[in-house]
Structure formats: structure tokens, C-alpha cells
Phi, psi and omega in degrees: 000137182294130184281144178257122186247135176247133180240119172274149186066033185295334180273002184268187188297296181291319182298317184287326175294318178296316182304314181300313181298311180302320176298318181296330183269007171092008181275156170272135184234130176249137181234142180234133177193138175271357177063024176287329177232329182286167183239116186303322179300341178278348182280121178303145185294343179280351178286134172281104188264138176231120175275097186214141174283136181295343180280347184274144171291348178297346178285337189302316181294338181291337182281345183298130179081006180277140176263321182222141178246135167250119186249107180243343185302130181189162166268118195226008176273113188304313181298319179292322178297325176297325181282333183226075184292327180294313178296322180299315181291323179300306184291309191278331178262300181303316182297316179296316176301319178300318181293317178300314179300314179300320181295318181298311183294328182274356181060043175296140180294320180198153177241118178257111194234152183275118164268221178188148175290350175299340171304337181266011185314322181264009186285154173240014183250119181226131355292152189267125179277165181295344181282348179283145185206090188225053182295147181234315183275166178297321177301312183293327180292323175296322180290324176294324177294317176308315178301314184289323177292323176300316178297326181287319178293326174296309186295313188265338183237351180077015179290132180269124184232158175223120181263134179250114176261086183287140168283227181261100184278135178226169179141184179301140181077011175307140190283092179273001182274356181296163178302311172247106185289152174303143190305316189294308182293321178299314180299310184302310184301311180297320180298314183295332177273001181074020186248163181280120175296148177263140174239122176274116187096203187256005175086001181268352174306140180247138184228149180261110185257140177224131183287141180305327179292327177292314178295328177289335168302316179290321175305315179298321180298327184290339186296323187238354187274122181280345180290341184271351189297133179058034177236169177233140188226133167285137174235106181214182184271351178086005180206153177236164185221146176284158179300322177293326176295322175296316179304310185292326181289320179294314177304317184290319178299316183278341183060043179241130178253099179225133180280143183284160171258120183270132181239163178303151185295154175277123182300136171093349181286142178291149182283329185218147170224139175196111183270141170276113189256024182302314186296318177295322179295329180296332180279351182107006183267150180209132173294137188244328190281118175296137187305317184295322178297316183296321180292321179298317178298318178298317179298313178303317183294314184293320175305317178296319178298320177298310180303324180286344184089007183280338176238125182248171186298332180261019186296318180242156178302000000 
């Protein structure tokens, strides 16, 4: 029998990409999103879509008959989360507990939910294993809370969960609409518009990048694999790059020479990220997308979006 999969945040970056992948593989997909940040046009037409906030009890009936839940909905722009901690906690903690409760009542087999490598913001251990736990910002603290609540739901109610600690995910549909857009989409858009891309800080921060197709490979494995139950996994590329290295790589691909504009650093951001992906590899997963190939794919996608008029000159800061 075909499994029914529910995705919260289905109109977002990871959610819409996963929905597309699941449909191609023959799954039935139900999607939940309040469209505060997601884009309805990104949701595949085959998805049974519900415009609902994850904090609302109205989500409970949508979970009936669902086999597996992927929970991505969140407030996730670190700089914005720093300004609005109460709203951040409301969405990321209360919203997640509502998803856990709905899953429990609907007897969902497992909930695969997004934590974040931001939990490692204060670490000095690289590559960082899942046992490290050093959140600093309000956003990271809410994600660390999700981890603790998942463990409590496992212990007291028997809910099966799988935690995903994504490093820096990139690819088509990356959310360039944030207050501070992710570096790759921000750089590409500015270059293509003939404007100077902005770098917050000195460009020496290092990030571990992983393509959305690679993390969706792991998501698919999690649907039926019993070895993942009640565990947490880092999902990264196994190598990190400085922001300036990414800048120069995009510049080289586009053959455009524009100097960046350096701005004050974003408060609370970690200087370095590099995840230890040993545990994910034990399940049989391996990142496959070469960074340069992934960037070329992103550039092609963004060029099409500009042609369609979906991305304008003032889209990113």
C-alpha cells in the first residue's frame, strides 16, 4: 500500500523539493504551510495542500491516515529570530509540540523533524559530532529545545522521531527572501543583476554546504529504515569553505568581476561549521553533489526565475 507522507513547511525550500521527490517516487503527499514565508507556486500540484499554521489545532485532522511526518516549518532567519525571541519560541517550540501531539494522536509511524547545526554555534570541536550541544542564539536554543522535547515524547509517549541537523543546505528554491538571504542565492542574484554582493563580516567564516538533493536522499532512506529511529543525524558535505571561496567560485562560473561590499558581521553567527557525518554514513548515506555542479544548477534556476520576473533587483539586500 502506498504510504501517505505529510510535510509541514511544504511551500518552503526543503519542503517543496522533498514533495517533488516523493511524488516522483510514488508516495501520496499532504502539505501544511501558512505561507508566511513559503511560496504556494513551489508546491507541486499533486500535493494535497492545507493552508494552516502549525500552532493551530486545525492541523490535527490533517494528520489522520498519515504514515510519516516530515516537520520543516519554522522561523529560521537567525538575525530576525534574535529580534523576536517570543515569536521565535512560539513558532519553533509550541508549533513543534503541536506537530508531535497531532502525530501521536494520529498514530503516525514516525516524525522526521528538522533540528539545526546552529545547535553547535559555540563549539570548538571540528568536525562536530551529534553529541556536541552548544547553542548560543535564540534560534539555536529553540532547535535545542525541539531535540529535548523529542526525547521526552519518545520516553513518555513512545513517539518515534528522527532528528536532522542540517548544515548549510543549498539548491533550487533556496529562500532568498529572508531579511539576510543565504550567501549562495544572495551572491548569485546580485551578480546577475550587475550589483555588488554584500558580505557580512570579513568573508573568512567557514561553512559546510550540502545540496538539497543529497539531504532528500537521506530523507527517503528514513521513511522505512528502522536503524534511524530515535536518533539524530548531521547532514553535511564533509568539508567546509570560506564565504570568500564561495564568492570567488560563483564569480568564476559566471565570469563576472565585481568586488563585494563588506558590512558589519551578523551578531551571534558561528565563525565555523563542519559536521561529523559518520552516523549518517553508517546508515548508507553519502553526499554526492560536487559543490561546483550544485552552484551551476542554482545559477541556472535563478536565471530562469529572473526571466519569469519572480526575482527583481531589490529581492535581496
